[in-house]
C-alpha positions in Angstrom: 21.7 -37.2 -6.1 21.6 -35.5 -2.7 23.6 -37.2 0.1 21.6 -39.5 2.4 23.5 -38.5 5.5 21.8 -36.5 8.2 23.6 -34.1 10.5 21.4 -33.4 13.5 23.2 -30.2 14.5 22.4 -28.6 11.2 18.7 -28.6 11.9 17.7 -25.1 12.7 21.2 -23.7 12.0 21.5 -20.3 10.4 23.3 -20.8 7.1 24.4 -18.2 4.6 25.6 -19.2 1.1 27.0 -16.8 -1.5 26.2 -17.5 -5.2 23.5 -19.9 -4.0 21.0 -19.4 -6.8 22.6 -21.7 -9.5 25.1 -24.4 -10.2 26.9 -25.8 -7.1 25.4 -23.0 -5.0 21.9 -24.1 -5.8 22.7 -27.7 -4.8 24.1 -26.4 -1.6 21.0 -24.3 -0.9 18.8 -27.3 -1.4 21.2 -29.6 0.6 21.2 -27.4 3.7 17.4 -26.9 3.4 17.0 -30.7 3.4 18.9 -30.8 6.7 16.3 -28.5 8.2 18.6 -25.5 8.3 17.5 -21.9 8.0 19.1 -21.0 4.7 19.7 -17.6 3.3 21.5 -17.3 0.0 23.0 -14.3 -1.9 22.9 -14.1 -5.7 22.9 -11.4 -8.3 20.5 -13.2 -10.7 16.9 -12.8 -9.5 14.9 -15.1 -11.8 16.7 -18.4 -11.3 17.1 -17.6 -7.6 13.4 -17.0 -7.1 12.6 -20.1 -9.1 14.9 -22.1 -6.8 13.3 -20.8 -3.7 9.9 -21.6 -5.1 10.9 -25.2 -5.9 12.5 -25.8 -2.5 9.5 -24.4 -0.7 7.1 -26.6 -2.8 9.2 -29.7 -2.2 10.2 -29.3 1.4 7.7 -26.9 2.9 10.4 -24.4 3.9 11.6 -21.5 1.9 15.2 -20.3 1.7 15.7 -16.6 2.0 16.9 -15.1 -1.3 19.0 -11.9 -0.9 19.8 -10.1 -4.2 23.2 -8.5 -4.1 26.3 -7.9 -6.2 29.2 -9.2 -4.2 31.5 -6.7 -5.8 29.7 -4.1 -3.7 30.9 -4.8 -0.1 28.3 -2.6 1.5 25.6 -4.5 -0.3 27.2 -7.7 0.9 27.2 -6.5 4.5 23.6 -5.4 4.2 22.7 -8.9 2.9 24.4 -10.5 5.8 22.5 -8.2 8.2 19.2 -9.3 6.6 20.1 -13.0 7.0 20.9 -12.4 10.7 17.7 -10.5 11.2 15.7 -13.3 9.6 17.5 -16.4 11.0 19.7 -15.3 13.9 23.5 -15.1 13.9 25.0 -17.0 11.0 26.9 -20.1 12.2 27.6 -21.6 8.8 29.0 -19.4 6.0 29.7 -20.9 2.6 31.6 -18.6 0.3 30.7 -20.3 -3.0 30.3 -17.5 -5.5 32.7 -17.5 -8.4 33.2 -16.4 -12.0 35.4 -18.7 -14.1 35.4 -16.8 -17.4 38.3 -17.8 -19.6 40.9 -15.1 -20.6 44.2 -14.9 -22.3 47.2 -13.3 -20.6 47.6 -10.7 -23.3 44.0 -9.6 -23.0 43.9 -8.9 -19.2 43.6 -5.3 -18.2 43.9 -3.8 -14.7 40.1 -3.4 -14.7 39.5 -7.0 -15.7 41.9 -8.3 -13.0 40.4 -6.2 -10.3 36.8 -7.2 -11.3 37.8 -10.9 -11.3 39.2 -10.8 -7.8 36.3 -8.7 -6.7 34.2 -11.8 -7.3 36.5 -14.7 -6.8 38.5 -13.6 -3.7 37.6 -10.3 -2.0 34.0 -11.2 -0.9 35.3 -14.4 0.8 37.1 -12.2 3.3 34.4 -9.5 3.8 31.7 -12.1 4.2 33.8 -13.9 6.9 34.5 -10.5 8.5 30.7 -9.8 8.6 29.7 -13.1 10.2 32.5 -13.6 12.6 31.1 -11.5 15.5 27.9 -13.5 15.4 29.7 -16.8 15.3 31.7 -15.7 18.4 28.4 -14.8 20.2 27.0 -18.2 19.2 30.1 -20.0 20.6 31.5 -21.0 17.3 30.8 -21.7 13.6 32.1 -23.0 10.3 33.3 -21.0 7.3 33.7 -22.9 4.1 35.5 -21.2 1.2 35.3 -22.5 -2.3 38.6 -22.7 -4.2 39.3 -24.9 -7.3 41.6 -27.6 -8.5 42.3 -25.5 -11.5 45.2 -23.6 -9.8 46.8 -27.0 -9.0 46.7 -28.2 -12.7 48.6 -25.4 -14.4 45.4 -24.5 -16.2 46.4 -22.0 -18.9 43.2 -20.2 -19.8 42.3 -18.1 -16.7 45.3 -16.8 -14.8 43.4 -14.2 -12.9 40.9 -16.8 -11.7 43.5 -19.3 -10.7 45.5 -16.6 -8.8 42.3 -15.8 -6.9 41.6 -19.4 -6.1 45.1 -20.0 -4.8 44.5 -16.9 -2.7 41.4 -18.5 -1.2 43.6 -21.2 0.3 45.9 -18.7 1.9 42.9 -16.7 3.2 41.4 -19.9 4.6 44.6 -20.8 6.6 45.0 -17.2 7.8 41.4 -17.0 9.0 41.6 -20.4 10.6 44.6 -19.3 12.6 42.9 -16.1 13.8 39.4 -17.4 14.5 40.1 -20.8 15.9 40.4 -19.5 19.4 36.7 -18.6 19.2 35.8 -22.1 18.0 35.3 -20.9 14.4 36.6 -23.4 11.9 37.7 -22.3 8.4 38.2 -24.8 5.6 38.2 -24.8 1.8 36.7 -27.1 -0.7 38.4 -27.6 -4.1 36.0 -29.1 -6.6 37.2 -30.8 -9.8 35.2 -30.4 -13.0 31.6 -30.2 -11.9 29.3 -30.3 -15.0 26.8 -27.6 -14.2 24.4 -26.0 -16.8 26.9 -23.2 -17.3 29.8 -25.6 -18.0 27.7 -27.4 -20.6 26.6 -24.2 -22.3 30.1 -22.7 -22.5 32.9 -25.3 -22.4 31.8 -29.0 -22.4 32.5 -31.1 -25.4 31.8 -34.8 -25.6 35.5 -35.6 -26.3 36.8 -33.3 -23.6 34.5 -34.5 -20.9 35.3 -38.2 -21.8 39.0 -37.5 -21.6 38.7 -35.8 -18.2 36.6 -38.5 -16.7 39.0 -41.1 -18.0 41.7 -39.6 -15.8 39.5 -39.7 -12.7 39.7 -42.7 -10.3 35.9 -42.7 -10.1 34.7 -42.9 -13.7 31.5 -40.8 -13.3 30.7 -37.3 -14.5 30.7 -35.0 -11.4 27.5 -33.2 -10.7 26.7 -30.3 -8.4 25.1 -32.7 -5.9 28.4 -34.5 -5.5 29.9 -31.5 -3.6 27.0 -31.2 -1.1 28.0 -34.0 1.3 31.5 -32.7 1.8 30.2 -29.2 2.6 27.6 -30.6 5.0 30.3 -32.5 6.8 32.5 -29.4 7.1 29.5 -27.4 8.4 28.6 -30.0 11.1 30.1 -31.0 14.4 31.3 -34.1 12.7 34.3 -32.0 11.7 34.8 -30.4 15.1 38.6 -30.5 15.1 39.1 -30.0 11.3 40.3 -26.6 10.3 42.7 -24.8 8.0 42.3 -27.7 5.5 41.5 -27.9 1.8 39.4 -30.9 0.8 39.8 -31.8 -2.9 36.6 -33.3 -4.4 37.5 -34.3 -7.9 36.8 -38.1 -8.3 40.5 -38.7 -7.8 41.7 -36.7 -10.9 44.6 -35.3 -9.1 
């Protein structure tokens, strides 16, 4: 269920979301559109992204701008940012959401696999921030929200390249916050727990495993993508004006 809170300053804001076509990203795209923001989102998968834009337009009467790009291609990422700026004005909210959480064994990781993993899970966070920062400075400030994960805090054994990247996102967040704060640009991270998206159900969810996980949460509900939206809206809004360099864990109290 989408959050009921309204953030007046997000109406008309230029928002850019990476990986915004499915999963948590799709919920974020819809959530910002419901706030009246001008939303652009980058995703590599055209069919679900177009379907999402169609659905939001039909429901809300405003269409998010879908930008097809492979975030591993930094020039394509920069071009997508430029198109978002051309359509909606300088980006004042950037959500670095895109990720790839494929499982992998230590002994199977090659240099190519490692580099490709970080080219999705860490590197674009920096270069997207680099691309939007000048516009945020012109606008008098902005908010960058980087997605990390609780997995690197849990000694999760089955994806070391991913957890290394997600730990790196926290360091990047703090470094960017220190650098950009003088220009009223806030940089924070969100660490979701186990959010049960369609991808999770298809690849990894079992009835027993999910029940055991939820049993360890303080809040005994299965986490859905919509449950992350409110936290991100808050971080994007002036309600968090003096909040920066932080990582907010949204996991139902698992940790």
